[in-house]
N, C-alpha and C positions, 0 to 999 in steps of 0.2 A: 487424106480425105478432107474435103472442104467442109466448112461449118454447115452448109446447107445439106450436103450428103450425109453428114453425121446426124443431123436432126431427123432426116428422112429415115435413116436406119433405126434410130431410137424409137421413132413413131411406129415403124413397122413392128418392132419387137413388142412395144406396148400393146399393139392390136392383136397379138397372138393370144389365142385362148387355149386353155388346158382342160383336160377331162374333169367334169364335175366330181367333187369329192377328193381330188388329189391333194387339196389343201389340208385334209384331215390325216394324211399319211405322214408319219414321221420317218425320216431316213434312218436306216439301221445304224446304230451307234456302236462302233467297234471299241474294244478295250484301248484305253489311253496308253501311249508310250510312257515308259518309266522316266521319272525325273532323275537328276543326278543327286545322289545322297551326299552327306558330309564326308563319307569315306571315298567318294569318287565313283561309287558303283551305281548302276542302274539295273533294277530287277523288275522285269515285266511279268506280273502275275494277274493280269486282267482279262485274258482271253482263253483260258483253259487249254493252252497249247501244251504239247509234249515238250518238256524242257531239254530233251536229248537230241543229238544230231541224228540224221537218218541211219538206219541199220547199214552196216558195211555191205551187205548183199544188195541193198537198194542203190548205194553209191556206185558199186561196180556195174550194175545193170544200166544205170543212166549213163555212165561214162562210155559204155559199149555202143549205145545207140545215138549218141550225139556226134555230129550236128544233124544227121539225116532226119531225126525225129522232129526237127523244127520246121524243115522246109516243106514237108508233105502233110496233107490232111490225115488225121488219124482215122481208124476204122470206127464208124458210127456204132456198129453192133458190138464191138469189143469182144469178139468170140472167145479169146483165150481167158480173159478175166471171168467172163460169164460162165464158161465151162468149169473152171476151178470152183467158183462160188456155188454153182449148181450141185456139183459133186459133194462139196463140203456140207451143204444143208439138206441134201437129198431131195431137191426140187428139180423141176424141168428148167432148162435155159429160158423157156418162154415165160417163166415166172419172174425173171430178173430184168430190171431196168436200171441203167446207170445214169448218173448225172454229175454235174460239177459240184460235188459235195452233197450231203443229204439234204441241205437246205434247198438246192435247186430241184431235187426230186420231190420235196414237199411242195414246191411251187407247181411242178407238173401235176401233182395230185389235185391241188386246188383248182387249177385251170381246167383239168380234164373232167372234174366231177361237179363243178358248181356253175350255175348261171347267175347273172346279177340278181341280188336279193336273197339267194340261198345262204344258209348259215353254216359257219365253221365253228365248232365248239372246242374249247380247250380250257385247261386249268389256268389260273392266274394268281401268282406270278409264275410264268413258265418261259419258254424260249421266246425271245423278243421278236424273232422273225415271223411268228405265227400271225399276229394282227397285221403286220405290214403286207405279207404275201396275200392274206385274205382280202384286204382292202384293194390292193393292186388288181386283183382278179374281179373286183366288183361285187364280191360276196360280203356277208355281214359277219363280223367277229362276235362270238358270244363267249364271254369270259366268266368262269365259275371260280370263286375264291378258293384258295387252298384251305385246308382245315387248320386247326390250332397248332398242329405239329408240323406245319409247312409241307403237308402231303396232299396228293390229289384226293378231293372229296368225291369219290366215284358215285355214291348214291345221289348227291346233289347234281352231278353231271348227268346222270341218267334222267333225273327229273327235269333237267333243262332242255332235253331233246324235244324238238317240235316237228311238225310236218315239213318245215323248210330245212331242217338239218340234213346235211349231205356228208359231212366229214367230222370225225372227232379225233383229236390228237391226244394221245397219252404219252407224255414224255417221261420215260422210265429207264434210268434215274432222271429225276427232274432237274432241269437247268433253270434257275440258279441255286436251288435249295439242296440238291444232291439226294433227296429222299426218294423212296421207292414204294410202290404198292405191292401187296402180296399176291401170290398166285390165286388164292381163294377169292380175294377181293376183285381181281380182274375177271375171273370166271363169272362171278355173280353179276358184275357189270355187263359183260358181254351177253349174258342171258336176257338182259332187259333191253338191249339195243335192237331196234328194228333191223331187219335184214337189208333194207335199202340204204342204211347208213353205214359208211365205211369207217372202221376204227383203225387208226394208224398208230402203231406202237413205235415210238421214236426211241431207238436204243443207241443213240450216239455215244453214250458212256457205259455201255453194257460190259465192256471188258474189265471195268474197275469194280463191278458189283460183286460183293462177297456175301450178300444176305441170302441164306439158304431158302428163305421163303419167297424170294423174288420169282416172278413168272418168266418163262421163256417166250419171247415173242414168236419165235419160229414154231413152237408147239401150239401156241394159240392160233397161228395161221393155219396149221394142219387141221385144227378142230373146227374152225369157223370160216365160212366162205366170205364173210365181210370183214376180214382182218388183213391188213398189210403191215409190213415191218420196214423200218428205215434203219440203215447202218451207214457208217462213214469210216473213211480211212484217215480222217483229220485228227482224231484224238489219240487213241492208243497207238496207232501206227505212225503217227508223227508226220503225216503227209498233208498238213493243212494248206501249205503253199501250192500244192499241185492240184487240189480240188477234185476229189473223186468220192462218190458215195453211191448207194444203190437202194432200191426197193425190192422186196419180195412180196408179190401180190398175185391174185388170181390172173389167169391168162387174159381174161377180158379187161381187167383193170390195167394190166401191164401193157396191153396193146393200145389202150387209150393214152397211157403215159408217153409211149413212143411218139404219138401224134403231137403231144404237147411239148415235147422236149426240144431244146435248142440244138440244132444240128452241130455236130463236131464239138460239143461242149467239153467232152472228156479227152484231153490231149493224149498223145501216145506216151509222153513222159509219165503222165499219171497212170496210164494203164500198165506200163512196164514196172513202175514203182510198186503198184498194188500187187502184181504177180510176184515180184521179188519178196515183198513183205509176207505174203501168204505162204511162201516157201521157207520162211525163216521165223516161224512163229515160236519155236522153242526159245530162240534168242530174245524175241520180242517179249515173251512171258516173263523173262528175268527182269526186264525194265518195268513191266506192269506190277510185278510183285514188289519191287522197290518203291514204286510210287504209292501203292496202297499202304506199305509200311510207313512211309513218310506222312501220308494222310493221317494215319493213326497217331503219329507223333504230334502233329499239329493239333489234332482234336484233344489229345491228353493235355497239351499246354493250355488250350482254351478252358478246359474243365478245371485245371489247377488254378487258373487265374479268376475263376468264377464268372467267365464271360459266356453268354448264351450262344449256342450254335445248334444246327440241325445235324442229326447223324447222317453222314454223307456216304454214298456208295459211288461217288464219281471222282474225278481228279481235281476236285476243288472242295472248299468248305464254306458253308453259308453261316455267317455270323448274324444272329437275330438281334441286330443292334437297334432297330426302331429309330427313334428320334436322335440317337447318338451316332447314326451311320456316317454322317458327314464328318464329324469330329474324329471318328476312328479311321476313316479313309485318309484324312489329312495327316494323322499320326504316321501312317504307312508312307505316304508321299514324302514326308519330312525326312524319312530314312532312305529315300531313293527307290521305293517299292510302289509300283502301280497296282492297284486292286480295282475291283468293280464295285462302285457305290450305287445303291438304289436308295436314293434319299428318302428317309422316313421309314424304310423297310429293313434293309440289311446290307451287309458287305460280303461280296464273294471273293475269296482268295484262292487262286489256283495253286496247285501243288507244283513246286519247282524241284530243283536239284537239292540234295541234302544241305549244301552250302547256302543256297537261297532260302531254304526253309529255316536254317539257323537264324538268318536275319529276320524272318517273320516271327520266330519265337522271341527274339529280343524285343520286338515291338509289342507283342502280346504281354510280355512281362511288364512292360512299362504302362500298359493299360489297366493292369490289375489294381 
């Protein structure tokens, strides 16, 4: 390219304009890769991933359909997965909408239900994608602080609803704190929410929830016409790399979501892996049980060390470190462990394998 042509190209790029407000949107920040520790190990516990390989049934199913599943478009309707999920939850297939992970379905909800200037309400701190997806859609994010116990302050959220509110996200268990609301608290909240406002119960981590007082999103959906539920195969099922999640919503909302969905977003590989996972849930439950036991082990170590943390019902633990967050995250990184640091607020540590959690406990002991 000649110098003149290069200058012309650079000038053309400089003349390009972007959508107003885009400069206010922060790109989604994924968990950092793990550094190499002094023992040569790298342990990534920053993204709430399932630490185990795919279930054997999933590996067999994917091997059977390769390479044909790559060359052809997948089914947009995903009838096999939809039918199994509909039967499992006792809903109509018309109530189900799939997407490339529950985060993509959350984007469908925001695009389908909001116009520029409408409000999307959620607790904060919560899932980092909520404000990003909201702003990308041209809607206005409204953040309601968590209470002193790092839980959703549902009365404050109800009071923050205005005539412009279209969606409310309730992340339960909440990411990154792992805390949950009770069934009674959710019912009281839903009784105050106007019918035209859709309440989305995001249950990405529901499989790890052992609190007997936690609500069932599906039961709330059955009782309230303005409730939708988000689920994902990324966490407990360990299919984060294949991207598949879904919403259960009213037929009217589900139809709107299909219009806002990205065509062919859910690959055939993801659909087949989801089917195999749903058929092998007894085996999956063994892994979930082990992860919840490991979560308890990490929490007990934090308590013994006198370090603050929130009672978690997810596959991670939130250390309420405040101003010490950066120092604590650095202590983990020095041992080759990547965690998620929210500067000035806390540190989120995903639950890994028992061996990985042993390394976490060693760091915790050194922090005491």
